[in-house]
C-alpha positions as CSV (number, residue, x, y, z in Angstrom):
1,M,8.9,5.7,-24.3
2,F,5.8,3.8,-24.5
3,L,4.7,4.1,-20.7
4,N,5.1,7.8,-21.2
5,K,2.4,7.9,-23.9
6,I,0.5,5.5,-22.1
7,D,1.4,8.4,-18.9
8,G,-0.2,10.7,-21.4
9,H,-3.6,9.2,-21.8
10,L,-4.3,8.4,-18.5
11,L,-3.9,11.7,-17.3
12,Q,-5.3,13.8,-20.4
13,A,-8.3,16.0,-19.1
14,I,-11.3,14.6,-21.0
15,E,-14.6,17.3,-20.8
16,G,-17.7,15.6,-19.9
17,R,-18.7,12.7,-22.5
18,E,-22.6,11.9,-22.8
19,F,-23.3,7.7,-22.9
20,S,-25.8,5.5,-22.2
21,Y,-25.9,4.3,-18.6
22,F,-24.6,1.0,-19.7
23,N,-22.0,2.2,-21.9
24,R,-20.6,4.4,-18.9
25,I,-20.0,2.0,-16.8
26,I,-18.1,0.1,-19.2
27,I,-16.0,2.7,-19.8
28,E,-15.3,4.4,-16.5
29,F,-14.3,0.5,-14.9
30,W,-12.1,0.3,-17.6
31,Y,-10.5,3.2,-17.2
32,F,-10.1,2.7,-13.5
33,F,-9.2,-1.2,-14.0
34,L,-6.4,0.9,-16.2
35,K,-5.1,3.6,-13.9
36,E,-5.1,0.8,-11.0
37,L,-3.3,-1.3,-12.9
38,R,-0.6,1.5,-14.4
39,A,-0.6,2.6,-10.2
40,C,0.6,-0.7,-9.2
41,L,3.5,-0.5,-11.7
42,F,6.1,-1.7,-8.8
43,V,3.5,-3.8,-7.5
44,I,3.3,-6.1,-10.2
45,L,7.5,-5.8,-11.4
46,F,8.8,-6.8,-7.7
47,F,5.8,-9.5,-6.9
48,A,6.2,-10.6,-10.3
49,A,9.8,-11.1,-9.8
50,V,8.9,-12.7,-6.6
51,F,6.6,-15.4,-8.6
52,M,9.1,-16.4,-11.0
53,L,12.1,-16.3,-9.5
54,P,13.0,-20.5,-9.3
55,R,13.4,-21.4,-5.0
56,A,17.3,-22.3,-6.3
57,G,17.9,-18.4,-7.3
58,V,18.9,-17.7,-10.3
59,L,22.6,-17.9,-11.8
60,G,24.1,-18.6,-8.5
61,I,22.5,-16.2,-6.7
62,P,19.9,-16.8,-3.7
63,R,16.9,-16.0,-4.5
64,Y,16.4,-13.3,-1.8
65,D,18.7,-11.3,-2.7
66,A,18.0,-11.3,-6.1
67,L,15.1,-10.1,-5.3
68,L,16.5,-7.5,-3.5
69,I,18.4,-6.4,-6.8
70,I,15.5,-6.3,-8.9
71,A,13.8,-4.1,-6.1
72,L,16.7,-1.7,-6.0
73,G,16.5,-1.4,-9.8
74,I,13.1,-1.2,-10.2
75,Q,12.9,1.7,-7.9
76,F,16.1,3.3,-9.6
77,W,14.9,3.1,-13.2
78,M,11.0,4.7,-11.5
79,I,13.3,7.4,-10.0
80,H,15.2,8.0,-13.1
81,S,12.5,7.6,-15.1
82,K,10.4,10.6,-13.4
83,L,7.9,7.8,-12.3
84,E,8.5,9.2,-8.5
85,T,9.9,11.8,-7.2
86,L,12.5,11.9,-4.6
87,D,10.3,13.6,-1.9
88,E,7.9,10.8,-2.7
89,F,11.2,7.8,-2.4
90,K,11.6,9.4,1.1
91,A,8.1,8.2,1.7
92,I,8.8,4.7,0.0
93,T,11.9,4.6,2.5
94,L,10.1,5.1,5.3
95,F,7.8,2.6,4.5
96,H,11.0,-0.1,3.7
97,I,12.4,1.1,7.2
98,I,9.3,0.9,9.5
99,G,8.0,-2.5,7.6
100,F,11.4,-4.3,8.0
101,V,11.8,-2.9,11.7
102,L,8.5,-5.0,12.1
103,E,9.9,-8.1,10.3
104,V,13.0,-8.0,12.5
105,F,10.7,-8.1,15.5
106,K,7.8,-10.5,14.0
107,T,10.4,-13.4,13.0
108,S,12.5,-12.6,16.2
109,Q,12.9,-16.1,18.4
110,G,10.5,-15.0,21.4
111,I,8.1,-13.6,18.8
112,K,8.4,-16.5,15.6
113,S,4.8,-14.9,14.1
114,W,6.2,-15.8,10.6
115,S,9.9,-16.7,9.5
116,Y,11.7,-16.8,6.1
117,P,13.1,-20.0,5.5
118,D,15.6,-20.3,3.1
119,F,19.4,-18.6,3.0
120,A,20.5,-15.8,1.8
121,Y,23.5,-13.4,2.4
122,T,21.7,-10.1,2.8
123,K,19.3,-11.0,5.6
124,L,20.1,-8.7,8.7
125,L,18.5,-9.9,11.8
126,G,17.4,-13.0,10.3
127,V,15.3,-11.0,7.6
128,P,15.9,-10.5,4.3
129,L,16.4,-6.8,3.1
130,F,13.9,-7.5,0.2
131,S,11.0,-7.5,2.6
132,G,11.0,-4.1,3.4
133,F,10.1,-3.4,-0.4
134,M,6.7,-5.2,0.1
135,Y,5.6,-3.1,2.6
136,A,7.3,-0.2,0.1
137,A,5.6,-1.8,-3.1
138,V,1.8,-0.6,-0.6
139,G,3.2,3.3,-0.3
140,S,4.2,3.0,-3.8
141,Y,0.6,2.3,-4.9
142,M,-1.2,4.5,-3.4
143,I,1.7,7.3,-4.1
144,Q,1.0,6.4,-8.0
145,S,-2.9,6.1,-7.4
146,W,-2.9,10.2,-6.7
147,R,-1.6,10.8,-9.5
148,F,-4.0,8.7,-12.2
149,L,-7.2,8.9,-10.2
150,D,-6.6,13.0,-9.5
151,L,-7.7,11.7,-5.4
152,R,-9.0,14.7,-3.1
153,I,-9.3,14.2,0.5
154,V,-12.6,16.3,1.9
155,H,-13.4,16.2,6.0
156,Y,-10.4,14.5,6.0
157,P,-9.3,14.9,10.4
158,P,-6.7,16.9,11.9
159,Y,-3.4,15.8,11.0
160,W,-2.0,15.4,14.4
161,M,-5.0,12.9,15.0
162,T,-4.4,11.1,11.9
163,I,-0.5,10.8,13.0
164,L,-1.7,9.9,16.6
165,I,-4.1,6.8,15.6
166,A,-1.2,5.9,12.8
167,L,1.6,5.6,15.9
168,I,-0.7,3.3,17.6
169,I,-2.1,1.0,15.1
170,Y,2.0,0.4,14.8
171,L,2.7,0.1,18.6
172,N,0.1,-2.6,18.5
173,F,1.5,-4.9,16.1
174,F,4.7,-4.6,19.1
175,T,3.0,-4.1,22.3
176,H,0.0,-7.0,21.8
177,H,2.5,-10.1,22.3
178,Y,3.0,-8.7,25.9
179,I,-0.1,-6.3,27.5
180,G,-2.7,-7.5,24.5
181,D,-4.4,-6.9,20.8
182,Y,-6.3,-4.0,20.7
183,R,-7.3,-3.6,17.2
184,W,-10.5,-3.8,17.6
185,Y,-10.6,-0.8,20.3
186,I,-8.1,1.1,17.7
187,A,-9.9,0.0,14.7
188,A,-13.3,1.2,16.2
189,C,-11.1,4.7,17.0
190,A,-10.8,4.8,13.4
191,L,-14.0,4.2,12.6
192,G,-15.3,7.2,14.1
193,L,-12.2,9.3,13.4
194,Y,-12.8,8.6,8.9
195,S,-16.6,8.5,9.3
196,R,-16.9,11.6,7.4
197,T,-14.0,10.9,5.4
198,T,-14.3,10.9,1.8
199,V,-12.4,10.3,-0.9
200,I,-13.2,11.7,-4.5
201,F,-11.5,10.6,-7.6
202,K,-12.2,10.3,-11.2
203,P,-12.0,7.0,-13.2
204,Y,-12.8,8.8,-16.7
205,D,-14.2,12.1,-17.6
206,R,-16.3,12.6,-14.1
207,D,-15.8,12.8,-10.3
208,R,-17.0,9.6,-8.3
209,K,-16.9,9.3,-4.4
210,M,-16.1,7.2,-2.2
211,P,-16.0,6.4,1.9
212,L,-12.1,6.4,2.8
213,L,-12.4,4.0,5.5
214,V,-13.8,1.6,2.5
215,A,-10.7,2.4,0.1
216,F,-8.6,1.2,2.9
217,V,-10.7,-2.4,4.2
218,L,-10.6,-3.0,0.1
219,I,-6.9,-2.2,0.0
220,G,-5.7,-4.4,2.6
221,F,-8.2,-7.2,1.4
222,F,-6.0,-7.4,-1.6
223,I,-2.7,-7.3,0.5
224,W,-4.3,-10.3,2.1
225,L,-4.7,-11.9,-1.5
226,A,-1.3,-11.1,-2.6
227,E,-0.4,-12.6,1.3
228,N,-1.9,-15.8,0.5
229,V,0.1,-16.3,-3.4
230,S,3.4,-15.3,-1.7
231,T,2.9,-17.7,1.6
232,F,2.1,-19.8,-1.2
233,F,5.2,-19.4,-3.3
234,G,7.0,-20.1,0.0
235,I,8.5,-16.7,0.2
236,W,7.4,-16.6,3.7
237,K,5.5,-19.1,5.9
238,Y,3.7,-18.3,9.3
239,P,4.1,-21.5,11.6
240,N,0.6,-23.3,11.1
241,Q,2.0,-23.4,6.9
242,M,5.3,-25.2,7.8
243,G,3.6,-29.4,6.6
244,A,1.3,-27.6,4.1
245,W,-0.1,-24.6,3.2
246,A,-2.7,-23.0,4.3
247,V,-5.0,-20.2,3.8
248,V,-3.5,-17.2,5.7
249,H,-5.8,-16.4,8.4
250,V,-8.6,-14.2,7.7
251,S,-8.0,-11.5,10.6
252,K,-4.4,-11.1,8.9
253,W,-7.0,-8.7,6.5
254,S,-7.9,-6.3,9.4
255,S,-4.1,-6.4,10.5
256,W,-3.2,-4.9,6.6
257,S,-6.5,-2.6,6.4
258,L,-4.9,-0.6,9.6
259,L,-1.5,-0.6,8.2
260,V,-2.9,0.7,5.2
261,I,-4.4,3.7,7.1
262,M,-0.8,3.9,9.1
263,T,0.6,4.2,5.5
264,F,-1.8,6.5,4.3
265,T,-1.1,8.7,6.8
266,I,2.6,9.6,5.9
267,I,1.6,9.9,2.1
268,A,-0.7,12.6,3.2
269,N,1.9,14.5,5.1
270,L,3.6,15.0,1.9
271,K,3.8,18.1,0.0
272,H,2.0,18.1,-3.2
273,I,-0.6,16.0,-1.9
274,K,-1.4,18.2,1.4
275,K,-3.1,20.3,-1.0
276,R,-5.7,17.9,-2.1
277,I,-6.5,16.9,1.6
278,Y,-9.2,19.4,3.5
279,V,-9.7,19.6,6.6
280,P,-12.9,21.2,8.1
281,E,-12.2,24.3,10.3
282,D,-15.4,22.5,12.0
283,N,-17.9,20.4,12.0
284,Y,-19.4,22.7,8.8
285,S,-17.1,24.0,6.4
286,L,-14.2,22.9,4.7
287,V,-10.7,25.0,4.0
288,G,-10.9,25.7,0.1
289,C,-13.2,23.1,-0.4
290,S,-16.9,24.3,-2.2
291,D,-18.0,20.4,-2.1
């Protein structure tokens, strides 16, 4: 299978090689791009369908229903091809449920943060079932990134703290309509919690480092860009986009970055990923890590 050959090449162990400074930048950037592209397999296939399907649907099937069929087909193929494990699928299913519940709340009559204007047979409480896969796509990308970029995390906070902040982030998406929007206070807490946390990744043959918080913000930014494209194609619409399309407000970037933190917390609890996360026993020593 062609994809297996690509995976074999990207995952092969490469010993340190000597390059000029300029050539190393080009090679590492190129392999980082390829690995990120491969990690986005589900995202690319799913959103290709989102953008290519006509609004009227295909073969008499409404667009939202066709997107659900395609998303299920992609997911089944990835599991059957062993591109994702059953444990990873369970985590992705959890993202789907979490996202769908949020969608139901945000599109409800009393809230109406956004809406899905088109007809579908597979709408439940006004939300098409395919919508949960947009959240699952983020989880799939993160899971694949662990494998292809050989990710490791050092100075990770205690798990109970990360789970608590993730729960608070999720609850704020609901409660800010009734109590108040405390995202910036929560973001400040997350900043303190993850301030020492570093992600180590390998684009080619050498380890590179990045603050985990920077990764959260960058992923949130690209999701915000994808959201702009999705609303442009009318997959869903915000109230200010009903008359004519407008850029999604930049504040959504912060919302997506917080949601990325929540998604990462779920993935970090997968057994095979936990082995590559090092939580300090105290402020100076790391369990199983000599970084």
